[in-house]
N, C-alpha and C positions, 0 to 999 in steps of 0.2 A: 813188439818193441815200442816203448813209449817215446814220443818225440819230445825233445827238450827245446824250449823256445826262450832265448835270452833276450831280456829287455821288454817284457810285455806291456809296460806302461807307456812306452814310446809310440808315436803315431804310426810309423811304418810297420811295426810289430803287430799292430791291431788288424791290419789287413791280412797278414798271415793267420792270426788266430781265428778271424772269421772264415778264412778258407778251410782251416783244419776242422772247424765245427760243421761247416756245410758239407764237407767230405766225410764226416763221422769218424775222424781220426783222434785217437786218444793222445793227449799231450800233457806235459807238465812245464811250468814256467821257472825261469831262473831270473830273479830280479837283477837289473843292472841300473844303478843310479847315475845317469849321465850328469846330473847337477853336482855330483860329488866326483865327477871324472872317473867313475869306475869303468867306463868304456875305454879308458887309456891305460888301464892296469896291464902290466906285462903278460899276465895269464890270459886276460882276455884278448889281447893282441895276437896271441898265438891261434886264436880261433878266427879273429877278424882283423887282419893286419891294417886295415884303414881306420879301425877304431869307431865304427858306427854300429847301430843295431837295426834289425835284429840279426841273429844268427840261430840256425837250428842245428841240432845234432840228432841224427837218426841212426842209432847204432854207431858204426865206425864212419858214417858219412856226414860231413859237415858242409853246410851251404849258407851263404849270406847273400844279401840284396832281396828285399821283400818281394819284388815282382818275380824274380827267378824262383824263389821258394814257392810262390803261389802257382807258378806254372808246373813246377816239379810235382807237387802233390796233386794238382788237378789231373795230371797225366798219370801218375803212379797209381792213383786210386780212382781211375776213370769209371770203373764199374760200380763203385759204391757212392752213396750220397748224391748230392746235386751235380748234374752235368754242368761244368763251367767252361768247357772248351769249345762248345758248339758240336753239332752233329754232322755237318758237312764241311768240306774244305773251304767253302765260301764263307760260312759262318766263322770258321777259325780264323780266316783272313781278316774279317771285320773286327773280331775280338782283338787280334794283334794290332790292328790299325788303331783302335781306340785305347789300347794300353800304351802305345807309343804317344798318342795325343796327350794322354794323362801325364805320362812322364815328362814330356818335353814342352808342352804348351800350357797345361793346366796346373801341374804341380809347382813350377817355379814361382809364378805370381801368388799362388794360394799359400805356399810355404812362406814367402816374404811377408805377406800380410799377417799371417799367424805369428811370426817371430816378432814383428815390429808393432803389431797392435796388442796381442795377447801376452806373449811370453816376456817381452821386454818389461811390461808393467808388473808381471808376477815375480820375476826373478832378479831384476836389477833395479838400480835407482836412475838408470838412464832414461831420457826422454825419447820416445819413438820418433824416428826420422820421418817427418811429414812428406818429404819428396819421395822417399821409397814407397811409402803407403799410397800416395797418389799415383805413382807410376805402376805399382803392382796392381791396384785396383782397375786402372785403365786397361791394363793387358787382359785382366781376368774378364772384364766386361766384353771385350771383343771375343774372347773364347767361349763365354757363356752365350753370347748371341748365336754362335755357330751351333752350340749344343741345343739351344732352343729350336733351331731349324731342324736339326736331326731328329730331336725327340718329338717333334710334331708329326713325324712319319712313323715312328716305332716306339714301343713302350720303353725299351732299354736301348743302350747305345749301339749294341751290335745286332739288334733285332727285337723280337718279341719274347725274349728269354733272358733271365738274369745271368750274368757271366762274370769272369774275372775283370772285365773291362769296367763294369759298374762297381764291383767290389773294391777296386783299387782307389776309387774316389772317396770312400767312406770317411777315413780319418780327417782329411783336411777340409772336406765340405762340411763336416760337423762343426769344425772350428769356425769357418766362415759364417755358419748359420747361428753361432752362439757367441759372437764377439762384437755384436752391433753392425754386422755387415749382412744380415739376413735378407735385406732387400735385394741383394745381388741374386739370391735364389727366388725369392718370393715374387719379385716383379716379372718373372718369367714363368708363364703358365705351365709350360711343359716340363721345364727344369724343375719347378716346384713339385709337380706331380711325381716326377721321377725320384726326387730326393725323399718325398714323403714315403714312397713305396720302399726304396732300398734301405732307408733308415729304420723302417718298421720291421725288418727281418728279425726273427728271433736270435739269430747268430750275432748280428750286430748289437742288439740290445744286451745280450749276455756279456759280450766283450766289453762294451761301454760301462756296464754296471760293475764288473769285476776289476777293471784296470783303468779307472778314471785318472786323469792327470790333473 
C-alpha cells in the first residue's frame, strides 16, 4: 500500500517525507496549496479538522501531526531502513526528550522567525514586526546555547546516532540558515557541525530538491 502525504511543500510535511525515505517506505504526494487556502477546503477538513498539514493516508488509516506520523512509521517499519527510535529504552527516552524540546522550546521561536523574516516578505506587503523578530531570536539563542553544550558531548541530540530527534529539526533549521540568520548556527561550533551532518543526508537533499518552497 502506497502512503499518501498531503501538503509536501510545507515545512512540517518535509520531516515526514524524510522519515519515509529513511525507512524505505513508498509514498505519493498530494499537493495542498496553503497560500490558496486549500487546507481550509471542506473535503480536506474531513481528513484534518484543524486545517493544517501534513496528513497521511495509509490505506484506511489516516493520521495527522508530523511528529506523530514520524513516530508511527519509525515504529511500524522498525525492522527496515534506518533505526530512528533507539536500540535501548534509555536511548528511546532521550529521543522523546529531544523531540519534546524541539516541539516546545525550539520550534516556536524558529517558526516565528521564519514567518516574520522570510514568509512575510515573500507572501504579503506587510513589514515584519521587529519586536517579534528580536524576541524570537533571543529565545532561540538561549535554546541553541543549550544545544551547543549537549552536542559537545554527543554527535547527535540523543547520542551518537541519527534519530527522529535530529530529523524533526530539519525544516526550520534550514530556514534559519538561509534567511540571513545563519550566524545563529555557524557561531556555535558543535551546532554547526551537527547541522552540516544532518542536512547532508541524502533523504533531506532529495526532499529539499523535490519540494522547495
